[in-house]
Each structure stands twice: as structure tokens, then as C-alpha cells.
N, C-alpha and C positions, 0 to 999 in steps of 0.2 A: 315259186310255189305254183307251177303250172299244172300240178296234179291235184289241185284242190278245186272243188265245185261247191259254191254256196247253194244250199237247198232249204226251202221253207219247210219247217218241221211239221206244220199243220197241213199244208197242201203242197206236197213235194212235186216239183216240175217233172212231168212224165218223161220228157226227153232225157233229163239227167239220170233218172232212175233207169231208163232203158240203156243208157250208156254204161252205167254201173253193172246192170244185170248181164250185159254182154261180156264184161270183164270177168264176172263170176263164171259164166258158162264156158269161157275159153280157158279157165284154169288159173286166173289171176287173183289178186288180193284187192279188197276194197275196205277202207276204214270208214266207219259210220257211227253216228251218235245212237245211243239207246237212252232209256230213262235213267240208267245207272251211271255208266261211263262210256267212253268211246271204245268200240271194238274193231279188230281187224279180222275180216272174214274171207272165207273161201268155200268153194263147193264141198260140203261135208261128205259127199259120195265119191269124191275123187282124192285118193291118197296123195297123188303127186301135187295137187293143188294145196292140200293141207300141209305138206312138207314145206311149201312156200311160206306159210305162216311161221313155222318154227325157225326157218332160215332168216326171215326178216326180223323177227323179235330176238333171235339168239336164245330161244326157249329150249329147255331140256326135253328130250324126246319122251321121257316117262311121265310127263305132266299133261294129263288129259285136258281136252278142250270142250267147252259147253257147245252143244249144237242148238241153233236157233231155228224155230219153226214158225209158220204163219197160221196153221190150222191143225185140227185134230187128226185129219187124214195123214199129214206128215208125221205126227206123233206115232201113229200106227205103223208107218213105213219104217221108221228108224229105231223103234223099240218094240218090245213084246207087249206093250200097253200097260195101262194103269190097273191097279186092283179095281174090280168092278164097282165097288161102293164109293170110289173116289172121283169118278168122271164128273159127276154133278158138281162136286166141290171145285175141281179144276176149271170147269166152265165158268165159275164165278171168279176164280183167282186170276186166270189168264185172259187176256194179256196182262203181264205183271212181272215184277222183279223177283220171281221165285223159280229156282231151278230144282229139278227132281232127278235123282239117279235111278235109272231103270235098266233092265236087261236089254242089250242092244240087238238090232236087226238091220241087215243091209248096210252096215257101216264097216269100213276097213280098219286096219291096224293103227294108222297114224293118228286120227283125231281122238281115238279112245285109248291111246298109249298101250295097245295090245290087250286091254281089259275086255271082259264080256259085258261090261256095263257102260252107260253113257249118261252124262248129265244133260238135260234138255230143258229148254224154256221157250216161251212165247213172249217176246219183248213188247212192252207197252209204249211203242213209239212208231209213228207212221213211216218213217224213212226205212228202217230195217224190215218192217212188215211188207212194204211195197217192193223192196228189193228182193225179198224172198219170193214173193208172189210172181214178180216179173221174170226172175231168173228161173223159176220153177224148181229151185233146189233148196233143201235145207242148208243152212250156212253155219259152219263151224267158226266160232269167233271168240278168242280170248281178248283181253284188254289190249288196246293199240299202243303199246309202249315197249321200250326195250325191256327185256325180261329182268325182273327184279326192281325196276324203277317205279316211281309213283304212277298210278293209272291216270290217263288223261281225261279231263272233263271238258276240254276245248279242242277244237280242230288244230289250232296253232301248236298245242302241246304234242299232238300226234306227229305233225311235221317236224317239230323240234327233235323228237326221238327217232323217227323213222325216215323222214325226208322223202326222197323219191324211190326208196326201196319198196314202198307200197305203191301199187299201180294207180290207185285213185283214192282220194280222201273226200268224203262228203261232209261239208261243214253245215250242220244244222243248228248251230248255236250251242250253248253250254248244256251239258247233261244235268238232269234235275237232281238226282239223289247224291251223286258224287262218290258213292261207294257201290261195289259190285252187288250182284244179285245174291240173295240167300240161297244156299244149297242144302237140300234135305234128302234123306233116303228113309224108306219105311223098313222097320225091322220088328217083326211081330206086331205087338200092340202099341209100340212106341215109334216116335219119329226121332231120327238122329239128325241133329243140326251139324252139318259138316263144315259150313262156312256161314257165319253171321253176315247179314247184309241189309239191304233196304227194308226187307220184312223182318221184324224183330221176332225173337223167340216167343214173346207174348202173342204177337200176331199169329204165328204158326199154330200155337196151342189153341187159340180162340177159333181159328178157321177150321182146323181138322178135329178139334175136340179129342186129341190124343196127348199123352204125356210126351214132352219134348226133352230129349237128352242132348246136351251140348257136348260135342266131341272136342276134346282138348288135345287130340293126338296129331302127330305128324308122321303118318305111317310110311314105311319104305315103299309101299305100292299105293299111292294116293288114288282114291276114286273120284276126287274132286279137285279142281284147281285151288291153290292157296293153302294146301295142307302140308306140304313138305319143304319147299324152298323159301329162302329169304325173299320177302316181297315188299313192294311199295316204298322202298327206302331211298332217301336222298343220297347224294354222293358224299356230302359232309356228315360229320358226326351228329347224331341225334340221340338225346338222352331223355328218358321220362322222369319228370319231377313228380313224385308221389304226394309231396306235401308242399303247402304254400311257403312254409319256413325254409325248406331246402331250395325252392325256386328263388326266393329272395336272396339267399346266400350265394347262389350260383350267379345271379345277375350282378351282385356286388363285386364278384371276382373279376368281371370284365371279359370282353371278347365273347360274349354269349348273346344269342338272339332268342328271346322268349316267343313261344308259339302257344296260344291258348285263348282263354275267354276274355271278354272285355272287362269282366268283374275283377279278375286277377291282375290283368295288365294295369288297371287303374292304381294298383297298390305298389307297382314296381318302378324302379328308377333305371330302366334300360329299354332299348329299342324292342318293339314287339310286332309280331304279326297276329292280328286279331282274327280268330276263327269265327267268333260270334258270341252270343250270350249262352250261359249255362242253362238258361230257360228255353233255348231253342236249339236242341242238338241236331236237328235236321240242317240248320244253317251251318253248324260246326262241321257236319259231314260233308256238305258241299264245298267247303273251303279247305278241307284237310289236305288232299293231295296237292292242290295248287300251292299251299303253304310250304310243302317240302321243296317244290321247285323254286320258290322265292328264297328259301334258305340257301340253296345251291348258288343262286345268283347274287347273294348278299356278300358283304365284306367279312362276315363272321365265319369262323371256323367250326363253331359248334352251335347247335340249337338245343334248347331245353323246352320240351313240350309238356303241357299240363295233362294230367289224367282226368277222366270223366267217369261219372257213375255208369256202371255196366248194366243199365236197364234200357229197354227199348232199343233204339238205334245206337245208343251208347255202347252196347256190346260190340257192334260192328266197328265203331270208332276205335275202341280199345284193342280189338283184334288187329286192326291195321297199324295202330301205334306200336303195339308189342312186336309185331313183325318188322316194322320199320326201324325200331331201336335195337332189334335182336335181343330184347329182354334187358337192356342196360338201363339202370336206374341211378338216380342221385342217392 
């Protein structure tokens, strides 16, 4: 694991950041933690560098990548800008786990999948912010995993998926939220929630004071990551258990690993991976993707995962579960 550098997430070592920034400037790839999950980044202004991301991940070319920025000057450089009345709001929201789709500028074909729009965000994590500033480049960065696999929340999971295909991995400890950023776009007087994430639909409505429409579509031409392809899935079978009764019956049938809350696990007579309490869905979100990796490493052929209330961050949790199970239910 010679391509991994441990970095303090509060006070990043400037020498390590300088090394990573040089990788970005010369067209390489760097994996790094954010407050959501780990990302694999390259110079967003260099199509050849961005091709490296698609190659390393095995990602489909029509799946656009979020561009990460460190300040509003970069926002103005890579997009046509925000609606005038929203700058003050974004100055309060950013840095944070919210991505917005805007008309692009000065970006090539590859990171935006040929679209005239781009999803952009300012991460709330010192390591990527310092990396962007030191490299002097906005950084295109999807999650640092094999395409379709669970997103990584630990540097070790990045190495497990990508190994030395990525030039450098910055290990800043576990990502906080465990699910990706929320992606929105403005359409008239309403906000379209393209991908639920660390900011809930309720958060978005409260912040912007606009009606929020949750998109359930998987369009042929996605404007945001996570809208078209199967995502976040373990290699083994994963099935959603909508009711406690069905989960109990599945566990009784044998060769099934339960994934879910501590409350439900206490009622079962089978091995379980505990995500956390139903009363703390942020804990559940942090443990969700690692649980899929644990299933793959277990002796079990099938996992049965509990459903959660689709409110707050629960909407993001169920979005990931539904994609990981491909809609299969007991």
C-alpha cells in the first residue's frame, strides 16, 4: 500500500498536500476523503486526466462527474453562475454536502459526459479544500470505488477496490456522513432533488424556501451521478425486507445474513450486521456501505436488509438500498 499517505483531517500536512497537488497538476488521479465518502479526483479542466478516472473506476462514459471547488471564483470559472438571489444562500450552505447542477463553462466533454451542465460543490473537509487550493485546479471527483460497488468511507476500502490504479490515496480517516452529497437543480420556482444525500429534502426546502420535487427518474441522459446505473451494490445477493415478519421468516430459512437496526436484530435468531438504532439514522447511513462489504466477505450467500422511514437522511438511505437491491424485495 505504498500509494497511501496518512493525513490529519484537521491540519493536513502541507508536504503531503503539495505531493498530491503535483499529481493533480500533471494529470494523475488522487483519492481523498470528503465529509460524505471518499472520492477519486483529477483536474476537471483536463479531459485526458478525467478519462483516467473513468478508466480506473470502469465507469460508463455517459455518467457525469461532480466538480469540486474551493471558492466562488472557481464556481464562476466552471459555470455560468448561480441565480442572483441564491448567492447569499450558498455562502451559508457551502462548504457542505450539497451539489447543484448549473450551466457549464470552461469544462470539456469528459467530466460532464457531453452535457452543457455540470454538478458542482464545495466540500466541507480540509483535505480536498487544501488540495484544490494547492493544485490551483477544480477537481472532478466521483466516489473512489469500482463502478457500481459500494462507495468507500475508509481509505482501506479505496485500496481494496482500486489498489495502485489510483496514483495516490490520502487517508484522512473515516468519512463522516457515509452517503454522497445531495444533488439539486433549479427549475422555475421549484427545486428538483436529483439525488438524495447528506442534506435531506426537508433541509433543502428549509434552506431555500422553495418547493422540493424528488426526482424518481433514471433518464437516458442523466444530469447527475446516481440516476441511471445500478449503484452501491455488493457482489452477493441483497434483498430488501419490507416487514419484520418477512425478515424473521427469511432468517429462519437459513444461510441469510441480516443487515439492519439493533432493535430488529434483537428479535431475530440469525447472524446480523448492526447498522445502528432506528433513532439515529445518521449512524445507519455511516455504516450502510461498509455493511455491504462485510456481506461480501461473510460466509453467507444472501443478505436481507431492513427498510427505514424515508424521512430526513432516511430518504438517502433508502435510495441507496433500492439501488443496491435493484428493487428486489421479500
